[in-house]
N, C-alpha and C positions, 0 to 999 in steps of 0.2 A: 470114738477120744483118749489121747493121750497123756500124755501124766502135764503137766499145771507148768502153762510155761509166764503165768506173767499174775504175782501176786500184791495184792496191798493188805497192808495192816494197821490191826487200831489207824488209816486215817480221818486226824480232823484239816480243817480249809476252815479260818473265819475271815468274816472285813469287819473292822471294827467291832461290833459290838454280836453280827445276825452270824452263828454260828452255824456253814454252807454244808459239814460236810460238822456228822461225830459219830468220833470213832468207829468206821464201818472197814470190816475187813471182806476179803470173799478169792477168788483162785479162778484167772483159765485156763481151760484146759486147750494145751493141742490137737487145730481143727474140730471142735467145735463154735456156732453159735452159739455164743452168751449175750444176754437179752440187760438189761438195765432198763425194767421203768417203773410208774411213782406218776406223784401228780404232780402238775403245774412250781417253781420252784420245793421240789423233793429232791435237787443235788449233782441229779444224771450228768449234764454239761459239765456241770462243776470237776465233775471223775472223772469222765473221758480227758478236763484240762489237766487232771491235778497225772492219766498218764499218761503223755503226751508231754508232759513240762512247759506245759503253760500256763498253771496253776503250781504255786509250794506250798506245799500240804504245814501247818503251822505245827504239827510231830505226825508221827506215823513213821509206814517202811512198803520203800515200794522195792518190786524180791521182780527181775525181771536179765537176763539173757546168761543169769550163772553171777549176781551178780547182786546186792541191796541194797539202798541210797538212803538218807532224804527224802531230797528228792528226784524227777528223774528232769535228766536235761534233755531241750529239743533237739538243739543235730544230735545223740546220742542216741535219741529217740528216734528221730526217720533214717540214721545209720544203720542201723540194729532192726530197719525193717517194722513200727508202724508209724504207717499209716492215717488217712484223719479225713473226715470228710467233714461238710457241718451245720446245724441249724440253719444259717441261712446262708445262704449262696452263695464261696466268693473266688467268682472269676475273676478276670482279668474282661470286662467284655468284651473291649475294642478289636481283642486279637482273636485268632480264626482258632475250634477247638482243635485241631493238629494245635498250634501252638499253645495253648491250656494246658497240652498237654504233653508235651513235651517239661514244660515245665516239671511236672513228677519225674525229672530225667535227673536235674541240677547236679543232685551230689552224685552221679556217674560220671560225669566228665566231668576227666582231670588233667587236660591240652590247659595251657598257658591261656591267661588274657593277649598275649602277639599273638599268638596260632591260633585262640579264635575271629580277633581278628579280620586278623593272613583268606582267614578262612581254609585253606591247604594242608595239604600231608599230616602229618595227624588229626589237629582237628578236627576236617571234612572226617578220615577214617573213624573216629569215635560221635560224627554227630552219623550217620547215617547208620554206624551200629544201631547208636541210639533209636533214632527215625525205625529202627524197623524193631526195634520192640513196640514201639507207638504203637505203627501199624498192627497191629493182632489188635492191639488192646480198643482199636479203633472199628474190627473187622470181629472179636469178641461181642463189643456192643456195640452193634448191630450199627454203628455210627456212617459207615465212609460218605455217603451224600453227604454231608454235612462239616465234611472236614478242611475247607477254604472258604466254610460261615462265618461270622461276625457270631457270642457266645450271647452279648449282647442283640441279635434276630432269630436268639431261638426260643422258644417255646418255654414256659417256664420246667415244665417235667424232665427234657430234654437238656435242659442246664442240666438240673443235675444226676440226667445217666454222662451228662461230661466231667465233671464234678468226679461219679466216682472216677470213672477214666484216669482222670489224674491223677488220681490218688493211689491207684491202680498201675500205673504206668511207675512207680514206683518201684515190682514185683517185689509188694508189704509179703510178711509176715502175720502180724496184725493187722487188720484192716478196722478203725476206728470206723462210725459211722454215728453221727446223728441226724436226725428223725430221715431219715432219709425218703422219705414216704408223704414229707408236713406237707403241704396242698395237692397233695395228689389228684387226682384222679383213677376208677377205679381198674381202667384197664391199664394206667400205668402203676399204678402197687401193685397191678397183676405184672409187668415188666422187671420192672428193679427188682420186683420178687426172685422171679427168674434167675435175672440174676448173681444174686446174694450167692443162692441156691446153687449155680453153678460154678460162681469164683470158688464159694467151699470144698466142696466136692472135685472136682476135678480143679481145682492148684494149690486144694489141699491148706487153704487158707483160713489163718483163724475168724472168727467177723466179731465182738464187742455194739450190739445193738441198739443205742435206742432209738425207738419209738411207740406212740401213740398210741396205732390202730392196732387192739390186744387179736384179733381175728388173725392180724400178720406174723405180730410177736405168741405163740401160743402156736402153728403152726413152723414156723420156720426156729423156733429159739429148741438148744435142749439143755439151755441149764438159766430158770432167771430169777435176779433177782432186787428186791421190789426199794427200794428208797420214799420213804412221808417225809418230808420235817427233816432231812435230813441224815436221816437212826435210817440204817437198816432194819426192814420186821420183816424181811420174812429170800429163800434163799431157798432155787430146790427146782424140779425136774416142769413144766408146765403145766402140766396135774396140779402139784401140789400145791399149787401154790394156788390157781384158780379153786384152788377148797381151803384156805387158807382166808378165817376166819378175817386176823385183821385187813390181812390184804384189800380183803373185798368191803370189810367197813372205810377202810382207808381208802381208796383207790375203787375197786371191779364195779363194784354196789350191787346191790339182789334187783329183776326182775320184780314187778309190783300189777302182772297183765293174772 
């Protein structure tokens, strides 16, 4: 792992009288898999929404790309290499797998509307170059046979894989994964875990992961931050977090065998 590539300082997010995130600070190091865990309603997804600019904090700072912000701008985040998947699948169900992945390349398409309508000259060259990049992602995720299939016809586990592919098509430096294995069976979780590890190790992509399966979290993560009722209660390696009494009491529990 390298030095910090992203950090938050004293982030507070409120919705009316409800405090979703309460004075939370942590950093993310280059090349690591950084997990955020906690009970339902702990503020995990809200934190990802802060990191890619969907939510504007009431106070605090975000440090990224050599700059410090009171709030992240979504376009700046995407343009500078932050990609995101969602807890609830957010794909274009009537479009093919290939077309869904191509939407991840929109920021890379610079030709104007006129050339795109003609699909000639620079627009054609640009699309072919982006298509080549997307085909590499399709091969990496082993979904070549599904490139022409509308994603609405795919099983749930494959839809989650396509959503990961759309994020990877952006060629991200930091990948935000919001419960990528929710609702999956054991085999699907094993496949997704393998892809996350390969993305991290082969591409050098930094990963920020929200996941409720503690076996997956402890196996994949380099460091874990734990939230409870919007507050940070622990931060450290998987072994340190697993042994933390506050985490045991709030989330992990103990065996009564």
